[in-house]
Backbone as CSV, one residue per row, in Angstrom:
resi,resn,N_x,N_y,N_z,CA_x,CA_y,CA_z,C_x,C_y,C_z
1,UNK,-19.734,15.111,15.995,-18.317,14.839,15.952,-17.953,14.384,14.545
2,UNK,-16.780,14.813,14.068,-16.319,14.464,12.737,-15.540,13.166,12.766
3,UNK,-15.715,12.383,11.717,-14.965,11.142,11.573,-13.584,11.479,11.028
4,UNK,-12.549,10.995,11.670,-11.184,11.249,11.234,-10.884,10.420,9.995
5,UNK,-10.326,11.047,8.978,-9.953,10.358,7.757,-8.622,9.637,7.975
6,UNK,-8.661,8.323,7.973,-7.457,7.522,8.156,-7.103,6.907,6.809
7,UNK,-5.955,7.311,6.225,-5.577,6.768,4.927,-5.475,5.240,4.955
8,UNK,-6.010,4.616,3.942,-5.937,3.160,3.757,-6.384,2.378,4.989
9,UNK,-7.440,2.836,5.634,-7.885,2.179,6.868,-8.281,0.721,6.640
10,UNK,-8.865,0.387,5.484,-9.227,-1.009,5.225,-7.984,-1.882,5.098
11,UNK,-6.998,-1.400,4.353,-5.765,-2.170,4.187,-5.083,-2.378,5.533
12,UNK,-4.989,-1.329,6.325,-4.350,-1.442,7.644,-5.090,-2.443,8.526
13,UNK,-6.408,-2.379,8.526,-7.205,-3.291,9.354,-7.039,-4.736,8.902
14,UNK,-7.059,-4.961,7.606,-6.921,-6.329,7.091,-5.523,-6.887,7.363
15,UNK,-4.507,-6.057,7.263,-3.159,-6.509,7.601,-3.085,-6.933,9.067
16,UNK,-3.683,-6.129,9.939,-3.700,-6.498,11.372,-4.426,-7.819,11.588
17,UNK,-5.541,-8.025,10.893,-6.320,-9.261,11.058,-5.519,-10.514,10.738
18,UNK,-4.629,-10.407,9.754,-3.847,-11.594,9.383,-2.443,-11.583,9.998
19,UNK,-2.183,-10.623,10.869,-0.913,-10.588,11.591,0.277,-10.125,10.769
20,UNK,0.013,-9.330,9.741,1.100,-8.805,8.911,1.417,-7.375,9.316
21,UNK,2.661,-6.983,9.093,3.130,-5.656,9.494,3.613,-4.873,8.278
22,UNK,3.952,-3.612,8.513,4.548,-2.810,7.455,5.860,-3.429,6.982
23,UNK,6.578,-4.070,7.882,7.831,-4.734,7.508,7.563,-5.871,6.517
24,UNK,6.463,-6.604,6.710,6.102,-7.677,5.778,5.788,-7.114,4.390
25,UNK,5.072,-6.007,4.366,4.744,-5.355,3.091,6.023,-4.838,2.433
26,UNK,6.912,-4.262,3.217,8.176,-3.745,2.690,9.004,-4.858,2.059
27,UNK,9.079,-6.011,2.725,9.822,-7.154,2.161,9.207,-7.602,0.838
28,UNK,7.887,-7.675,0.799,7.203,-8.097,-0.414,7.506,-7.152,-1.576
29,UNK,7.453,-5.862,-1.304,7.622,-4.857,-2.358,9.077,-4.495,-2.617
30,UNK,9.968,-5.047,-1.786,11.399,-4.719,-1.864,11.618,-3.208,-1.729
31,UNK,10.980,-2.662,-0.715,11.080,-1.246,-0.371,11.505,-1.149,1.093
32,UNK,11.887,0.046,1.517,12.208,0.230,2.929,10.913,0.302,3.732
33,UNK,11.036,0.024,5.008,9.867,0.112,5.874,9.385,1.568,5.944
34,UNK,10.295,2.510,5.921,9.919,3.931,5.954,9.095,4.296,4.722
35,UNK,9.451,3.745,3.580,8.693,3.996,2.346,7.262,3.481,2.498
36,UNK,7.114,2.285,3.037,5.781,1.697,3.231,4.982,2.518,4.236
37,UNK,5.594,2.945,5.307,4.905,3.770,6.306,4.402,5.061,5.658
38,UNK,5.230,5.685,4.840,4.807,6.909,4.144,3.614,6.648,3.237
39,UNK,3.606,5.510,2.561,2.486,5.171,1.676,1.238,4.840,2.496
40,UNK,1.411,4.130,3.589,0.269,3.782,4.448,-0.367,5.025,5.063
41,UNK,0.444,6.040,5.309,-0.053,7.266,5.932,-0.501,8.306,4.913
42,UNK,-0.471,7.950,3.632,-0.990,8.832,2.606,-0.033,9.879,2.086
43,UNK,1.219,9.829,2.501,2.191,10.812,2.007,2.494,10.548,0.529
44,UNK,2.558,9.275,0.158,2.756,8.848,-1.225,1.722,7.792,-1.538
45,UNK,1.509,7.532,-2.825,0.538,6.523,-3.232,1.237,5.238,-3.653
46,UNK,0.537,4.127,-3.479,1.019,2.861,-4.011,0.825,2.866,-5.524
47,UNK,1.774,2.288,-6.243,1.586,2.117,-7.682,0.582,0.982,-7.895
48,UNK,0.063,0.901,-9.089,-0.880,-0.178,-9.397,-0.201,-1.528,-9.231
49,UNK,1.028,-1.646,-9.687,1.725,-2.935,-9.561,1.956,-3.305,-8.098
50,UNK,2.250,-2.318,-7.251,2.424,-2.590,-5.821,1.109,-3.039,-5.192
51,UNK,0.030,-2.350,-5.539,-1.287,-2.716,-5.000,-1.650,-4.139,-5.402
52,UNK,-1.392,-4.482,-6.645,-1.690,-5.841,-7.113,-0.846,-6.887,-6.400
53,UNK,0.414,-6.570,-6.137,1.290,-7.505,-5.411,0.767,-7.747,-3.997
54,UNK,0.357,-6.680,-3.320,-0.170,-6.804,-1.952,-1.434,-7.642,-1.965
55,UNK,-2.324,-7.346,-2.893,-3.573,-8.109,-2.968,-3.293,-9.580,-3.251
56,UNK,-2.470,-9.862,-4.228,-2.195,-11.252,-4.622,-1.551,-12.045,-3.488
57,UNK,-0.596,-11.437,-2.799,0.144,-12.143,-1.744,-0.662,-12.313,-0.459
58,UNK,-1.351,-11.260,-0.032,-1.996,-11.280,1.272,-3.520,-11.393,1.230
59,UNK,-4.147,-10.889,0.177,-5.613,-10.782,0.158,-6.242,-11.167,-1.175
60,UNK,-6.007,-12.364,-1.659,-6.583,-12.736,-2.957,-8.112,-12.755,-2.948
61,UNK,-8.703,-12.781,-1.779,-10.155,-12.842,-1.614,-10.789,-11.466,-1.433
62,UNK,-9.984,-10.388,-1.419,-10.510,-9.031,-1.267,-10.335,-8.244,-2.565
63,UNK,-11.271,-7.362,-2.811,-11.256,-6.490,-3.968,-10.272,-5.337,-3.744
64,UNK,-9.571,-4.937,-4.806,-8.645,-3.801,-4.697,-9.353,-2.530,-4.257
65,UNK,-10.557,-2.307,-4.750,-11.302,-1.100,-4.362,-11.554,-1.055,-2.869
66,UNK,-11.821,-2.205,-2.271,-12.027,-2.266,-0.819,-10.712,-2.002,-0.091
67,UNK,-9.659,-2.700,-0.464,-8.392,-2.589,0.246,-7.798,-1.178,0.194
68,UNK,-7.897,-0.536,-0.971,-7.249,0.746,-1.160,-8.232,1.917,-1.184
69,UNK,-9.376,1.727,-0.574,-10.416,2.763,-0.504,-9.891,3.977,0.266
70,UNK,-10.136,5.156,-0.302,-9.778,6.424,0.357,-11.050,7.240,0.525
71,UNK,-11.282,7.749,1.703,-12.449,8.619,1.935,-12.176,10.027,1.474
């Protein structure tokens, strides 16, 4: 059986662990929730500044490479 490629699976899992939602990420980045959903699903990429903001606010103890890992 093939493993399904889930975009940003580490970031999604870590957000769930701390009880944060796409709406929380959208507020932080001052973007619409639809924009964040598109980025979470791999339709668009996060900018470096957006990735750093997410890490700093929610995951200062996690490495960017781990959070934004793509298979």
